[in-house]
PyMOL Python script that loads the backbone (N, CA, C, O; Angstrom):
from pymol import cmd

cmd.read_pdbstr("""\
ATOM      1  N   MET A   1       0.852  -1.172   0.000  1.00  0.00           N
ATOM      2  CA  MET A   1       0.000   0.000   0.000  1.00  0.00           C
ATOM      3  C   MET A   1       0.902   1.241   0.000  1.00  0.00           C
ATOM      4  O   MET A   1       1.833   1.334   0.801  1.00  0.00           O
ATOM      5  N   ASP A   2       0.629   2.175  -0.885  1.00  0.00           N
ATOM      6  CA  ASP A   2       1.448   3.381  -0.944  1.00  0.00           C
ATOM      7  C   ASP A   2       1.004   4.375   0.133  1.00  0.00           C
ATOM      8  O   ASP A   2      -0.054   4.219   0.742  1.00  0.00           O
ATOM      9  N   ALA A   3       1.823   5.385   0.352  1.00  0.00           N
ATOM     10  CA  ALA A   3       1.584   6.342   1.429  1.00  0.00           C
ATOM     11  C   ALA A   3       0.286   7.112   1.235  1.00  0.00           C
ATOM     12  O   ALA A   3      -0.425   7.380   2.204  1.00  0.00           O
ATOM     13  N   GLN A   4      -0.026   7.466   0.015  1.00  0.00           N
ATOM     14  CA  GLN A   4      -1.241   8.232  -0.240  1.00  0.00           C
ATOM     15  C   GLN A   4      -2.494   7.424   0.094  1.00  0.00           C
ATOM     16  O   GLN A   4      -3.436   7.945   0.691  1.00  0.00           O
ATOM     17  N   THR A   5      -2.501   6.149  -0.294  1.00  0.00           N
ATOM     18  CA  THR A   5      -3.640   5.284   0.003  1.00  0.00           C
ATOM     19  C   THR A   5      -3.758   5.067   1.507  1.00  0.00           C
ATOM     20  O   THR A   5      -4.856   5.114   2.061  1.00  0.00           O
ATOM     21  N   LEU A   6      -2.640   4.831   2.159  1.00  0.00           N
ATOM     22  CA  LEU A   6      -2.634   4.634   3.605  1.00  0.00           C
ATOM     23  C   LEU A   6      -3.167   5.872   4.316  1.00  0.00           C
ATOM     24  O   LEU A   6      -3.986   5.763   5.228  1.00  0.00           O
ATOM     25  N   THR A   7      -2.709   7.033   3.904  1.00  0.00           N
ATOM     26  CA  THR A   7      -3.166   8.288   4.503  1.00  0.00           C
ATOM     27  C   THR A   7      -4.663   8.467   4.319  1.00  0.00           C
ATOM     28  O   THR A   7      -5.367   8.849   5.254  1.00  0.00           O
ATOM     29  N   LEU A   8      -5.143   8.195   3.131  1.00  0.00           N
ATOM     30  CA  LEU A   8      -6.563   8.333   2.833  1.00  0.00           C
ATOM     31  C   LEU A   8      -7.402   7.379   3.684  1.00  0.00           C
ATOM     32  O   LEU A   8      -8.417   7.777   4.255  1.00  0.00           O
ATOM     33  N   GLU A   9      -6.975   6.128   3.763  1.00  0.00           N
ATOM     34  CA  GLU A   9      -7.723   5.135   4.543  1.00  0.00           C
ATOM     35  C   GLU A   9      -7.712   5.462   6.039  1.00  0.00           C
ATOM     36  O   GLU A   9      -8.744   5.390   6.706  1.00  0.00           O
ATOM     37  N   LEU A  10      -6.545   5.819   6.554  1.00  0.00           N
ATOM     38  CA  LEU A  10      -6.432   6.143   7.975  1.00  0.00           C
ATOM     39  C   LEU A  10      -7.229   7.403   8.308  1.00  0.00           C
ATOM     40  O   LEU A  10      -7.886   7.471   9.347  1.00  0.00           O
ATOM     41  N   SER A  11      -7.169   8.386   7.433  1.00  0.00           N
ATOM     42  CA  SER A  11      -7.920   9.617   7.607  1.00  0.00           C
ATOM     43  C   SER A  11      -9.418   9.326   7.689  1.00  0.00           C
ATOM     44  O   SER A  11     -10.128   9.873   8.532  1.00  0.00           O
ATOM     45  N   SER A  12      -9.870   8.469   6.811  1.00  0.00           N
ATOM     46  CA  SER A  12     -11.281   8.097   6.799  1.00  0.00           C
ATOM     47  C   SER A  12     -11.655   7.333   8.063  1.00  0.00           C
ATOM     48  O   SER A  12     -12.685   7.603   8.680  1.00  0.00           O
ATOM     49  N   MET A  13     -10.818   6.386   8.438  1.00  0.00           N
ATOM     50  CA  MET A  13     -11.081   5.571   9.621  1.00  0.00           C
ATOM     51  C   MET A  13     -11.139   6.429  10.890  1.00  0.00           C
ATOM     52  O   MET A  13     -11.971   6.188  11.764  1.00  0.00           O
ATOM     53  N   LEU A  14     -10.264   7.419  10.991  1.00  0.00           N
ATOM     54  CA  LEU A  14     -10.202   8.271  12.175  1.00  0.00           C
ATOM     55  C   LEU A  14     -11.129   9.479  12.082  1.00  0.00           C
ATOM     56  O   LEU A  14     -11.245  10.263  13.024  1.00  0.00           O
ATOM     57  N   ASP A  15     -11.790   9.615  10.925  1.00  0.00           N
ATOM     58  CA  ASP A  15     -12.648  10.770  10.673  1.00  0.00           C
ATOM     59  C   ASP A  15     -11.876  12.066  10.929  1.00  0.00           C
ATOM     60  O   ASP A  15     -12.319  12.951  11.661  1.00  0.00           O
ATOM     61  N   MET A  16     -10.715  12.137  10.301  1.00  0.00           N
ATOM     62  CA  MET A  16      -9.815  13.273  10.472  1.00  0.00           C
ATOM     63  C   MET A  16      -9.338  13.707   9.087  1.00  0.00           C
ATOM     64  O   MET A  16      -9.017  12.860   8.253  1.00  0.00           O
ATOM     65  N   PRO A  17      -9.289  14.995   8.835  1.00  0.00           N
ATOM     66  CA  PRO A  17      -8.787  15.439   7.535  1.00  0.00           C
ATOM     67  C   PRO A  17      -7.347  14.954   7.310  1.00  0.00           C
ATOM     68  O   PRO A  17      -6.557  14.856   8.248  1.00  0.00           O
ATOM     69  N   GLU A  18      -7.032  14.657   6.062  1.00  0.00           N
ATOM     70  CA  GLU A  18      -5.698  14.146   5.741  1.00  0.00           C
ATOM     71  C   GLU A  18      -4.590  15.085   6.215  1.00  0.00           C
ATOM     72  O   GLU A  18      -3.589  14.637   6.774  1.00  0.00           O
ATOM     73  N   TYR A  19      -4.772  16.393   5.991  1.00  0.00           N
ATOM     74  CA  TYR A  19      -3.738  17.344   6.385  1.00  0.00           C
ATOM     75  C   TYR A  19      -3.491  17.300   7.888  1.00  0.00           C
ATOM     76  O   TYR A  19      -2.356  17.452   8.339  1.00  0.00           O
ATOM     77  N   GLU A  20      -4.563  17.091   8.670  1.00  0.00           N
ATOM     78  CA  GLU A  20      -4.417  17.019  10.135  1.00  0.00           C
ATOM     79  C   GLU A  20      -3.695  15.739  10.540  1.00  0.00           C
ATOM     80  O   GLU A  20      -2.862  15.753  11.447  1.00  0.00           O
ATOM     81  N   LEU A  21      -4.006  14.658   9.887  1.00  0.00           N
ATOM     82  CA  LEU A  21      -3.327  13.393  10.140  1.00  0.00           C
ATOM     83  C   LEU A  21      -1.833  13.517   9.841  1.00  0.00           C
ATOM     84  O   LEU A  21      -0.995  13.073  10.625  1.00  0.00           O
ATOM     85  N   ILE A  22      -1.520  14.111   8.728  1.00  0.00           N
ATOM     86  CA  ILE A  22      -0.114  14.295   8.348  1.00  0.00           C
ATOM     87  C   ILE A  22       0.583  15.221   9.331  1.00  0.00           C
ATOM     88  O   ILE A  22       1.707  14.946   9.750  1.00  0.00           O
ATOM     89  N   ARG A  23      -0.078  16.324   9.707  1.00  0.00           N
ATOM     90  CA  ARG A  23       0.516  17.271  10.654  1.00  0.00           C
ATOM     91  C   ARG A  23       0.819  16.591  11.990  1.00  0.00           C
ATOM     92  O   ARG A  23       1.908  16.741  12.544  1.00  0.00           O
ATOM     93  N   LYS A  24      -0.162  15.841  12.496  1.00  0.00           N
ATOM     94  CA  LYS A  24       0.035  15.148  13.773  1.00  0.00           C
ATOM     95  C   LYS A  24       1.128  14.091  13.667  1.00  0.00           C
ATOM     96  O   LYS A  24       1.912  13.906  14.598  1.00  0.00           O
ATOM     97  N   GLY A  25       1.179  13.405  12.543  1.00  0.00           N
ATOM     98  CA  GLY A  25       2.224  12.407  12.338  1.00  0.00           C
ATOM     99  C   GLY A  25       3.603  13.038  12.318  1.00  0.00           C
ATOM    100  O   GLY A  25       4.548  12.497  12.892  1.00  0.00           O
ATOM    101  N   LEU A  26       3.721  14.181  11.658  1.00  0.00           N
ATOM    102  CA  LEU A  26       5.009  14.868  11.611  1.00  0.00           C
ATOM    103  C   LEU A  26       5.418  15.382  12.983  1.00  0.00           C
ATOM    104  O   LEU A  26       6.589  15.306  13.355  1.00  0.00           O
ATOM    105  N   LEU A  27       4.451  15.906  13.739  1.00  0.00           N
ATOM    106  CA  LEU A  27       4.764  16.368  15.101  1.00  0.00           C
ATOM    107  C   LEU A  27       5.200  15.208  15.989  1.00  0.00           C
ATOM    108  O   LEU A  27       6.112  15.361  16.802  1.00  0.00           O
ATOM    109  N   ALA A  28       4.567  14.064  15.844  1.00  0.00           N
ATOM    110  CA  ALA A  28       4.967  12.886  16.623  1.00  0.00           C
ATOM    111  C   ALA A  28       6.377  12.452  16.237  1.00  0.00           C
ATOM    112  O   ALA A  28       7.170  12.069  17.097  1.00  0.00           O
ATOM    113  N   PHE A  29       6.685  12.512  14.958  1.00  0.00           N
ATOM    114  CA  PHE A  29       8.031  12.156  14.490  1.00  0.00           C
ATOM    115  C   PHE A  29       9.061  13.125  15.062  1.00  0.00           C
ATOM    116  O   PHE A  29      10.127  12.700  15.508  1.00  0.00           O
ATOM    117  N   ILE A  30       8.754  14.420  15.053  1.00  0.00           N
ATOM    118  CA  ILE A  30       9.667  15.422  15.609  1.00  0.00           C
ATOM    119  C   ILE A  30       9.897  15.158  17.093  1.00  0.00           C
ATOM    120  O   ILE A  30      11.035  15.207  17.561  1.00  0.00           O
ATOM    121  N   GLU A  31       8.833  14.881  17.833  1.00  0.00           N
ATOM    122  CA  GLU A  31       8.961  14.600  19.268  1.00  0.00           C
ATOM    123  C   GLU A  31       9.844  13.379  19.514  1.00  0.00           C
ATOM    124  O   GLU A  31      10.658  13.370  20.437  1.00  0.00           O
ATOM    125  N   LYS A  32       9.680  12.358  18.690  1.00  0.00           N
ATOM    126  CA  LYS A  32      10.501  11.156  18.830  1.00  0.00           C
ATOM    127  C   LYS A  32      11.962  11.475  18.560  1.00  0.00           C
ATOM    128  O   LYS A  32      12.839  11.026  19.298  1.00  0.00           O
ATOM    129  N   GLU A  33      12.233  12.237  17.524  1.00  0.00           N
ATOM    130  CA  GLU A  33      13.609  12.619  17.201  1.00  0.00           C
ATOM    131  C   GLU A  33      14.243  13.414  18.332  1.00  0.00           C
ATOM    132  O   GLU A  33      15.417  13.225  18.648  1.00  0.00           O
ATOM    133  N   ILE A  34      13.466  14.303  18.942  1.00  0.00           N
ATOM    134  CA  ILE A  34      13.976  15.084  20.077  1.00  0.00           C
ATOM    135  C   ILE A  34      14.331  14.151  21.237  1.00  0.00           C
ATOM    136  O   ILE A  34      15.394  14.283  21.845  1.00  0.00           O
ATOM    137  N   ARG A  35      13.440  13.214  21.538  1.00  0.00           N
ATOM    138  CA  ARG A  35      13.715  12.272  22.638  1.00  0.00           C
ATOM    139  C   ARG A  35      14.976  11.451  22.364  1.00  0.00           C
ATOM    140  O   ARG A  35      15.787  11.241  23.265  1.00  0.00           O
ATOM    141  N   LEU A  36      15.142  10.991  21.133  1.00  0.00           N
ATOM    142  CA  LEU A  36      16.336  10.206  20.789  1.00  0.00           C
ATOM    143  C   LEU A  36      17.603  11.039  20.921  1.00  0.00           C
ATOM    144  O   LEU A  36      18.610  10.554  21.438  1.00  0.00           O
ATOM    145  N   ALA A  37      17.566  12.279  20.463  1.00  0.00           N
ATOM    146  CA  ALA A  37      18.734  13.148  20.559  1.00  0.00           C
ATOM    147  C   ALA A  37      19.048  13.455  22.020  1.00  0.00           C
ATOM    148  O   ALA A  37      20.214  13.476  22.416  1.00  0.00           O
ATOM    149  N   GLU A  38      18.005  13.692  22.823  1.00  0.00           N
ATOM    150  CA  GLU A  38      18.224  13.941  24.254  1.00  0.00           C
ATOM    151  C   GLU A  38      18.805  12.708  24.935  1.00  0.00           C
ATOM    152  O   GLU A  38      19.645  12.830  25.826  1.00  0.00           O
ATOM    153  N   TRP A  39      18.369  11.534  24.527  1.00  0.00           N
ATOM    154  CA  TRP A  39      18.906  10.291  25.084  1.00  0.00           C
ATOM    155  C   TRP A  39      20.393  10.161  24.751  1.00  0.00           C
ATOM    156  O   TRP A  39      21.192   9.771  25.602  1.00  0.00           O
ATOM    157  N   GLU A  40      20.761  10.489  23.512  1.00  0.00           N
ATOM    158  CA  GLU A  40      22.167  10.418  23.121  1.00  0.00           C
ATOM    159  C   GLU A  40      23.008  11.403  23.935  1.00  0.00           C
ATOM    160  O   GLU A  40      24.120  11.073  24.346  1.00  0.00           O
ATOM    161  N   ILE A  41      22.492  12.594  24.166  1.00  0.00           N
ATOM    162  CA  ILE A  41      23.198  13.567  25.002  1.00  0.00           C
ATOM    163  C   ILE A  41      23.333  13.031  26.425  1.00  0.00           C
ATOM    164  O   ILE A  41      24.390  13.171  27.040  1.00  0.00           O
ATOM    165  N   ALA A  42      22.284  12.428  26.947  1.00  0.00           N
ATOM    166  CA  ALA A  42      22.326  11.867  28.305  1.00  0.00           C
ATOM    167  C   ALA A  42      23.392  10.777  28.413  1.00  0.00           C
ATOM    168  O   ALA A  42      24.061  10.660  29.440  1.00  0.00           O
ATOM    169  N   GLN A  43      23.549   9.985  27.360  1.00  0.00           N
ATOM    170  CA  GLN A  43      24.587   8.944  27.361  1.00  0.00           C
ATOM    171  C   GLN A  43      25.981   9.566  27.442  1.00  0.00           C
ATOM    172  O   GLN A  43      26.839   9.085  28.182  1.00  0.00           O
ATOM    173  N   ILE A  44      26.198  10.625  26.687  1.00  0.00           N
ATOM    174  CA  ILE A  44      27.495  11.312  26.717  1.00  0.00           C
ATOM    175  C   ILE A  44      27.705  11.960  28.081  1.00  0.00           C
ATOM    176  O   ILE A  44      28.784  11.858  28.664  1.00  0.00           O
ATOM    177  N   ARG A  45      26.669  12.625  28.585  1.00  0.00           N
ATOM    178  CA  ARG A  45      26.745  13.280  29.898  1.00  0.00           C
ATOM    179  C   ARG A  45      27.133  12.267  30.968  1.00  0.00           C
ATOM    180  O   ARG A  45      27.980  12.548  31.816  1.00  0.00           O
ATOM    181  N   GLU A  46      26.521  11.102  30.931  1.00  0.00           N
ATOM    182  CA  GLU A  46      26.808  10.056  31.914  1.00  0.00           C
ATOM    183  C   GLU A  46      28.215   9.490  31.743  1.00  0.00           C
ATOM    184  O   GLU A  46      28.918   9.241  32.722  1.00  0.00           O
ATOM    185  N   ARG A  47      28.615   9.290  30.491  1.00  0.00           N
ATOM    186  CA  ARG A  47      29.937   8.725  30.204  1.00  0.00           C
ATOM    187  C   ARG A  47      31.060   9.556  30.816  1.00  0.00           C
ATOM    188  O   ARG A  47      32.051   9.012  31.305  1.00  0.00           O
ATOM    189  N   TYR A  48      30.898  10.877  30.786  1.00  0.00           N
ATOM    190  CA  TYR A  48      31.960  11.763  31.275  1.00  0.00           C
ATOM    191  C   TYR A  48      31.603  12.455  32.581  1.00  0.00           C
ATOM    192  O   TYR A  48      32.380  13.266  33.085  1.00  0.00           O
ATOM    193  N   ASP A  49      30.443  12.145  33.130  1.00  0.00           N
ATOM    194  CA  ASP A  49      29.966  12.787  34.348  1.00  0.00           C
ATOM    195  C   ASP A  49      30.021  14.310  34.188  1.00  0.00           C
ATOM    196  O   ASP A  49      30.521  15.026  35.056  1.00  0.00           O
ATOM    197  N   ALA A  50      29.494  14.780  33.058  1.00  0.00           N
ATOM    198  CA  ALA A  50      29.525  16.202  32.730  1.00  0.00           C
ATOM    199  C   ALA A  50      28.101  16.740  32.721  1.00  0.00           C
ATOM    200  O   ALA A  50      27.208  16.134  32.128  1.00  0.00           O
ATOM    201  N   LEU A  51      27.888  17.864  33.370  1.00  0.00           N
ATOM    202  CA  LEU A  51      26.562  18.465  33.426  1.00  0.00           C
ATOM    203  C   LEU A  51      26.224  19.256  32.170  1.00  0.00           C
ATOM    204  O   LEU A  51      25.052  19.458  31.849  1.00  0.00           O
ATOM    205  N   SER A  52      27.263  19.705  31.458  1.00  0.00           N
ATOM    206  CA  SER A  52      27.038  20.496  30.249  1.00  0.00           C
ATOM    207  C   SER A  52      28.139  20.186  29.244  1.00  0.00           C
ATOM    208  O   SER A  52      29.179  19.627  29.592  1.00  0.00           O
ATOM    209  N   LYS A  53      27.894  20.556  28.001  1.00  0.00           N
ATOM    210  CA  LYS A  53      28.931  20.344  26.992  1.00  0.00           C
ATOM    211  C   LYS A  53      30.135  21.229  27.287  1.00  0.00           C
ATOM    212  O   LYS A  53      31.269  20.874  26.963  1.00  0.00           O
ATOM    213  N   GLU A  54      29.885  22.386  27.905  1.00  0.00           N
ATOM    214  CA  GLU A  54      30.991  23.269  28.276  1.00  0.00           C
ATOM    215  C   GLU A  54      31.882  22.633  29.345  1.00  0.00           C
ATOM    216  O   GLU A  54      33.105  22.768  29.307  1.00  0.00           O
ATOM    217  N   SER A  55      31.259  21.944  30.291  1.00  0.00           N
ATOM    218  CA  SER A  55      32.075  21.290  31.324  1.00  0.00           C
ATOM    219  C   SER A  55      32.861  20.127  30.728  1.00  0.00           C
ATOM    220  O   SER A  55      33.974  19.848  31.175  1.00  0.00           O
ATOM    221  N   LEU A  56      32.307  19.450  29.735  1.00  0.00           N
ATOM    222  CA  LEU A  56      33.058  18.397  29.040  1.00  0.00           C
ATOM    223  C   LEU A  56      34.223  19.015  28.287  1.00  0.00           C
ATOM    224  O   LEU A  56      35.339  18.497  28.322  1.00  0.00           O
ATOM    225  N   HIS A  57      33.965  20.119  27.608  1.00  0.00           N
ATOM    226  CA  HIS A  57      35.026  20.828  26.873  1.00  0.00           C
ATOM    227  C   HIS A  57      36.162  21.211  27.815  1.00  0.00           C
ATOM    228  O   HIS A  57      37.338  21.031  27.498  1.00  0.00           O
ATOM    229  N   GLN A  58      35.793  21.739  28.971  1.00  0.00           N
ATOM    230  CA  GLN A  58      36.808  22.152  29.955  1.00  0.00           C
ATOM    231  C   GLN A  58      37.588  20.944  30.476  1.00  0.00           C
ATOM    232  O   GLN A  58      38.804  21.023  30.649  1.00  0.00           O
ATOM    233  N   ALA A  59      36.908  19.844  30.724  1.00  0.00           N
ATOM    234  CA  ALA A  59      37.574  18.630  31.211  1.00  0.00           C
ATOM    235  C   ALA A  59      38.570  18.107  30.173  1.00  0.00           C
ATOM    236  O   ALA A  59      39.631  17.597  30.533  1.00  0.00           O
ATOM    237  N   ILE A  60      38.239  18.230  28.913  1.00  0.00           N
ATOM    238  CA  ILE A  60      39.156  17.808  27.840  1.00  0.00           C
ATOM    239  C   ILE A  60      40.376  18.717  27.846  1.00  0.00           C
ATOM    240  O   ILE A  60      41.512  18.243  27.808  1.00  0.00           O
ATOM    241  N   GLN A  61      40.139  20.020  27.895  1.00  0.00           N
ATOM    242  CA  GLN A  61      41.251  20.970  27.875  1.00  0.00           C
ATOM    243  C   GLN A  61      42.156  20.825  29.092  1.00  0.00           C
ATOM    244  O   GLN A  61      43.369  21.010  28.993  1.00  0.00           O
ATOM    245  N   ASP A  62      41.568  20.495  30.242  1.00  0.00           N
ATOM    246  CA  ASP A  62      42.349  20.333  31.470  1.00  0.00           C
ATOM    247  C   ASP A  62      43.019  18.967  31.565  1.00  0.00           C
ATOM    248  O   ASP A  62      43.788  18.714  32.492  1.00  0.00           O
ATOM    249  N   GLY A  63      42.732  18.092  30.618  1.00  0.00           N
ATOM    250  CA  GLY A  63      43.318  16.758  30.627  1.00  0.00           C
ATOM    251  C   GLY A  63      42.671  15.808  31.614  1.00  0.00           C
ATOM    252  O   GLY A  63      43.239  14.761  31.926  1.00  0.00           O
ATOM    253  N   GLN A  64      41.492  16.155  32.113  1.00  0.00           N
ATOM    254  CA  GLN A  64      40.789  15.289  33.059  1.00  0.00           C
ATOM    255  C   GLN A  64      40.195  14.073  32.365  1.00  0.00           C
ATOM    256  O   GLN A  64      39.990  13.034  32.993  1.00  0.00           O
ATOM    257  N   VAL A  65      39.919  14.200  31.066  1.00  0.00           N
ATOM    258  CA  VAL A  65      39.445  13.078  30.255  1.00  0.00           C
ATOM    259  C   VAL A  65      40.299  13.017  28.998  1.00  0.00           C
ATOM    260  O   VAL A  65      40.808  14.036  28.530  1.00  0.00           O
ATOM    261  N   ALA A  66      40.448  11.830  28.465  1.00  0.00           N
ATOM    262  CA  ALA A  66      41.243  11.658  27.244  1.00  0.00           C
ATOM    263  C   ALA A  66      40.559  12.372  26.082  1.00  0.00           C
ATOM    264  O   ALA A  66      39.336  12.340  25.941  1.00  0.00           O
ATOM    265  N   GLY A  67      41.370  13.008  25.264  1.00  0.00           N
ATOM    266  CA  GLY A  67      40.856  13.764  24.135  1.00  0.00           C
ATOM    267  C   GLY A  67      40.089  12.920  23.132  1.00  0.00           C
ATOM    268  O   GLY A  67      39.153  13.392  22.487  1.00  0.00           O
ATOM    269  N   HIS A  68      40.498  11.676  23.013  1.00  0.00           N
ATOM    270  CA  HIS A  68      39.808  10.788  22.080  1.00  0.00           C
ATOM    271  C   HIS A  68      39.144   9.671  22.873  1.00  0.00           C
ATOM    272  O   HIS A  68      39.849   8.979  23.608  1.00  0.00           O
ATOM    273  N   PRO A  69      37.892   9.458  22.780  1.00  0.00           N
ATOM    274  CA  PRO A  69      36.897  10.003  21.858  1.00  0.00           C
ATOM    275  C   PRO A  69      36.122  11.196  22.406  1.00  0.00           C
ATOM    276  O   PRO A  69      35.084  11.558  21.851  1.00  0.00           O
ATOM    277  N   ALA A  70      36.599  11.811  23.476  1.00  0.00           N
ATOM    278  CA  ALA A  70      35.840  12.891  24.110  1.00  0.00           C
ATOM    279  C   ALA A  70      35.562  14.055  23.153  1.00  0.00           C
ATOM    280  O   ALA A  70      34.479  14.639  23.193  1.00  0.00           O
ATOM    281  N   TRP A  71      36.525  14.396  22.300  1.00  0.00           N
ATOM    282  CA  TRP A  71      36.295  15.485  21.351  1.00  0.00           C
ATOM    283  C   TRP A  71      35.147  15.149  20.408  1.00  0.00           C
ATOM    284  O   TRP A  71      34.294  15.992  20.129  1.00  0.00           O
ATOM    285  N   GLU A  72      35.131  13.927  19.926  1.00  0.00           N
ATOM    286  CA  GLU A  72      34.059  13.508  19.034  1.00  0.00           C
ATOM    287  C   GLU A  72      32.713  13.560  19.752  1.00  0.00           C
ATOM    288  O   GLU A  72      31.713  13.997  19.184  1.00  0.00           O
ATOM    289  N   ASP A  73      32.698  13.110  21.003  1.00  0.00           N
ATOM    290  CA  ASP A  73      31.458  13.149  21.782  1.00  0.00           C
ATOM    291  C   ASP A  73      31.015  14.590  22.038  1.00  0.00           C
ATOM    292  O   ASP A  73      29.822  14.893  22.018  1.00  0.00           O
ATOM    293  N   TYR A  74      31.976  15.466  22.277  1.00  0.00           N
ATOM    294  CA  TYR A  74      31.668  16.879  22.474  1.00  0.00           C
ATOM    295  C   TYR A  74      31.009  17.452  21.217  1.00  0.00           C
ATOM    296  O   TYR A  74      30.020  18.179  21.307  1.00  0.00           O
ATOM    297  N   ILE A  75      31.554  17.126  20.061  1.00  0.00           N
ATOM    298  CA  ILE A  75      31.004  17.605  18.786  1.00  0.00           C
ATOM    299  C   ILE A  75      29.607  17.035  18.567  1.00  0.00           C
ATOM    300  O   ILE A  75      28.704  17.750  18.135  1.00  0.00           O
ATOM    301  N   VAL A  76      29.430  15.749  18.865  1.00  0.00           N
ATOM    302  CA  VAL A  76      28.103  15.133  18.748  1.00  0.00           C
ATOM    303  C   VAL A  76      27.122  15.866  19.660  1.00  0.00           C
ATOM    304  O   VAL A  76      26.005  16.175  19.244  1.00  0.00           O
ATOM    305  N   TRP A  77      27.522  16.140  20.882  1.00  0.00           N
ATOM    306  CA  TRP A  77      26.671  16.832  21.848  1.00  0.00           C
ATOM    307  C   TRP A  77      26.247  18.194  21.293  1.00  0.00           C
ATOM    308  O   TRP A  77      25.065  18.538  21.315  1.00  0.00           O
ATOM    309  N   LYS A  78      27.222  18.968  20.793  1.00  0.00           N
ATOM    310  CA  LYS A  78      26.919  20.272  20.212  1.00  0.00           C
ATOM    311  C   LYS A  78      25.924  20.153  19.060  1.00  0.00           C
ATOM    312  O   LYS A  78      24.952  20.904  18.981  1.00  0.00           O
ATOM    313  N   ASN A  79      26.184  19.204  18.176  1.00  0.00           N
ATOM    314  CA  ASN A  79      25.315  19.016  17.014  1.00  0.00           C
ATOM    315  C   ASN A  79      23.916  18.560  17.414  1.00  0.00           C
ATOM    316  O   ASN A  79      22.926  18.994  16.824  1.00  0.00           O
ATOM    317  N   LYS A  80      23.833  17.692  18.409  1.00  0.00           N
ATOM    318  CA  LYS A  80      22.524  17.223  18.871  1.00  0.00           C
ATOM    319  C   LYS A  80      21.722  18.369  19.483  1.00  0.00           C
ATOM    320  O   LYS A  80      20.511  18.449  19.278  1.00  0.00           O
ATOM    321  N   GLU A  81      22.373  19.250  20.224  1.00  0.00           N
ATOM    322  CA  GLU A  81      21.666  20.396  20.793  1.00  0.00           C
ATOM    323  C   GLU A  81      21.126  21.308  19.691  1.00  0.00           C
ATOM    324  O   GLU A  81      20.004  21.806  19.785  1.00  0.00           O
ATOM    325  N   ALA A  82      21.925  21.522  18.653  1.00  0.00           N
ATOM    326  CA  ALA A  82      21.475  22.345  17.527  1.00  0.00           C
ATOM    327  C   ALA A  82      20.316  21.668  16.799  1.00  0.00           C
ATOM    328  O   ALA A  82      19.358  22.328  16.397  1.00  0.00           O
ATOM    329  N   TYR A  83      20.407  20.363  16.634  1.00  0.00           N
ATOM    330  CA  TYR A  83      19.359  19.578  15.981  1.00  0.00           C
ATOM    331  C   TYR A  83      18.060  19.683  16.766  1.00  0.00           C
ATOM    332  O   TYR A  83      16.995  19.892  16.186  1.00  0.00           O
ATOM    333  N   ILE A  84      18.145  19.539  18.081  1.00  0.00           N
ATOM    334  CA  ILE A  84      16.968  19.654  18.942  1.00  0.00           C
ATOM    335  C   ILE A  84      16.345  21.041  18.813  1.00  0.00           C
ATOM    336  O   ILE A  84      15.124  21.166  18.724  1.00  0.00           O
ATOM    337  N   ALA A  85      17.166  22.071  18.803  1.00  0.00           N
ATOM    338  CA  ALA A  85      16.659  23.438  18.675  1.00  0.00           C
ATOM    339  C   ALA A  85      15.919  23.621  17.352  1.00  0.00           C
ATOM    340  O   ALA A  85      14.849  24.228  17.320  1.00  0.00           O
ATOM    341  N   ARG A  86      16.479  23.102  16.264  1.00  0.00           N
ATOM    342  CA  ARG A  86      15.815  23.210  14.955  1.00  0.00           C
ATOM    343  C   ARG A  86      14.491  22.451  14.958  1.00  0.00           C
ATOM    344  O   ARG A  86      13.486  22.938  14.439  1.00  0.00           O
ATOM    345  N   LEU A  87      14.499  21.250  15.547  1.00  0.00           N
ATOM    346  CA  LEU A  87      13.257  20.467  15.605  1.00  0.00           C
ATOM    347  C   LEU A  87      12.193  21.181  16.427  1.00  0.00           C
ATOM    348  O   LEU A  87      11.019  21.184  16.057  1.00  0.00           O
ATOM    349  N   ARG A  88      12.595  21.781  17.534  1.00  0.00           N
ATOM    350  CA  ARG A  88      11.619  22.498  18.375  1.00  0.00           C
ATOM    351  C   ARG A  88      11.026  23.694  17.642  1.00  0.00           C
ATOM    352  O   ARG A  88       9.841  23.993  17.789  1.00  0.00           O
ATOM    353  N   GLN A  89      11.851  24.379  16.850  1.00  0.00           N
ATOM    354  CA  GLN A  89      11.340  25.487  16.040  1.00  0.00           C
ATOM    355  C   GLN A  89      10.292  24.972  15.041  1.00  0.00           C
ATOM    356  O   GLN A  89       9.247  25.593  14.850  1.00  0.00           O
ATOM    357  N   MET A  90      10.582  23.850  14.421  1.00  0.00           N
ATOM    358  CA  MET A  90       9.639  23.257  13.473  1.00  0.00           C
ATOM    359  C   MET A  90       8.344  22.865  14.165  1.00  0.00           C
ATOM    360  O   MET A  90       7.256  23.076  13.628  1.00  0.00           O
ATOM    361  N   ALA A  91       8.463  22.296  15.351  1.00  0.00           N
ATOM    362  CA  ALA A  91       7.275  21.861  16.092  1.00  0.00           C
ATOM    363  C   ALA A  91       6.409  23.062  16.476  1.00  0.00           C
ATOM    364  O   ALA A  91       5.181  22.977  16.449  1.00  0.00           O
ATOM    365  N   GLU A  92       7.042  24.170  16.831  1.00  0.00           N
ATOM    366  CA  GLU A  92       6.275  25.371  17.187  1.00  0.00           C
ATOM    367  C   GLU A  92       5.486  25.898  16.000  1.00  0.00           C
ATOM    368  O   GLU A  92       4.398  26.448  16.169  1.00  0.00           O
ATOM    369  N   LYS A  93       6.028  25.735  14.806  1.00  0.00           N
ATOM    370  CA  LYS A  93       5.335  26.195  13.596  1.00  0.00           C
ATOM    371  C   LYS A  93       4.174  25.265  13.236  1.00  0.00           C
ATOM    372  O   LYS A  93       3.209  25.665  12.583  1.00  0.00           O
ATOM    373  N   GLY A  94       4.301  23.996  13.689  1.00  0.00           N
ATOM    374  CA  GLY A  94       3.301  22.989  13.332  1.00  0.00           C
ATOM    375  C   GLY A  94       2.054  23.135  14.110  1.00  0.00           C
ATOM    376  O   GLY A  94       1.116  22.360  13.924  1.00  0.00           O
TER     377      GLY A  94
END
""", "prot")
cmd.dss("prot")
cmd.show_as("cartoon", "prot")
cmd.util.cbc("prot")
cmd.orient("prot")
């Protein structure tokens, strides 16, 4: 079954306009992506016992943690925060 047929059938079954079904589906997807990104940040935070990406950065510079893979994790953390911010902006528009 293609996406258009599925959307039409589900919309009919739920007595909901297709655009509303799609909007709600996209918002649910955004929320899931945010949760996954936050989980990944929590894993990094726990790995280094760091409360913020800045404290991880400082620990790397001070030599309290090994630079590798901490630098990569720091970059992932930064990127995940930016990703979450973009997703939240999209969700607010939705």
